[in-house]
N, C-alpha and C positions, 0 to 999 in steps of 0.2 A: 592326587594332583588335580589342580583346578585348571581348566582350559580357559585361556583368555583370548577373546576375539580381537584381532588387530583391525583397526579402522583406518581407512585411507583418509587423507586430508579432505577429499571430496565428500566422503560420507560424513565426516565430522562437521564440515561446513553446512551440509544439507540439513543435518539434524539441528544445528544451531539456528539456521535461518528459518526453519519451519516454526520456530517458537517466536518469530517476530510478527509483524503485521497486527493481527487481531489481539494476540497476547500482549504485545507491546502497548497497544492502545489501551487495553484493559489495565495495564500497570500504571499508565499515566493518568487515566480518567477514573480509575477505581470502579469500573463497571465490567467485571469479568463475565457475568451472566450474558450480557449482550454480545460480547466479543465471541464467545463460544457458540452462541446460537446463530450468529451471522456468518460463520466461516463456511464459504461455499466450496464446491469442488473446483479443482484447477480448470481453467478454461483453455481451450485450444488456441494456438496462435492464429491470428487472422492476417490476411494480406494487408489490412488497414494498419496494423501495428508495425509492419515493415516500413511504413512511410515516415515514422517518427525518428527524430534524432534523439540520442540519449545524452543527458548532461547531468552534472552534479549541481545541486542547489543547496546552499547552506542556510538553514532556518534556525530560529531560536527554538527552544524546547516548547514554548507556548504556541508558536506558529505551527510547529510540527503536530502537536497534539490537536490543535484546532482543525488543521487540514485533515488529519486522519479521522477525527470525529465527523467532520462534514462528509468525507468519503463513505464512512460507515453508514451514516444516516441516509445518504443518497442511495446506497446499495440496498438498504432495507426497504426504501420506498419503491425503487425500480426493479429490484432483484439483481442478481449477479454479484460479481466480485467488487469490493471497494477499490476505487481507482482514484488516488490522489492526483495522479498526472492529468486525468480528465478535468478535474476542478482547476488545476493550474493552467491548463490550456484554455479553458473557458474564460478565466480571469484575464489572461494575457490577450486573448482575442478581443475582449471588451476594451482593454486598455489601448490596444492598437487602433481599434475603430474610433475611439475617442480622440486619440492623437491625430488621426487622419482628418477628422472633422474640424479641428482647430487650425 
């Protein structure tokens, strides 16, 4: 008889989502060697992260790939984990400052 391990929904979702991020970027950009090399260890939550509101943004696939690529490049330059949200926050801050000047 073969024993079959049952997985909870949480375990299944965790294993599914572990294959996103760098792997998804590699699938879109065709650069798997960079994605695997750039995968950092999970970072601890900081008090700064608690200040952020979380929202859903709908992007085209090209926008998403470009954003992920930029985050990956930034993380390779600076070290740390790729953070697409940081790039979006920077762009939004620039846009807000520009709007306030006009």
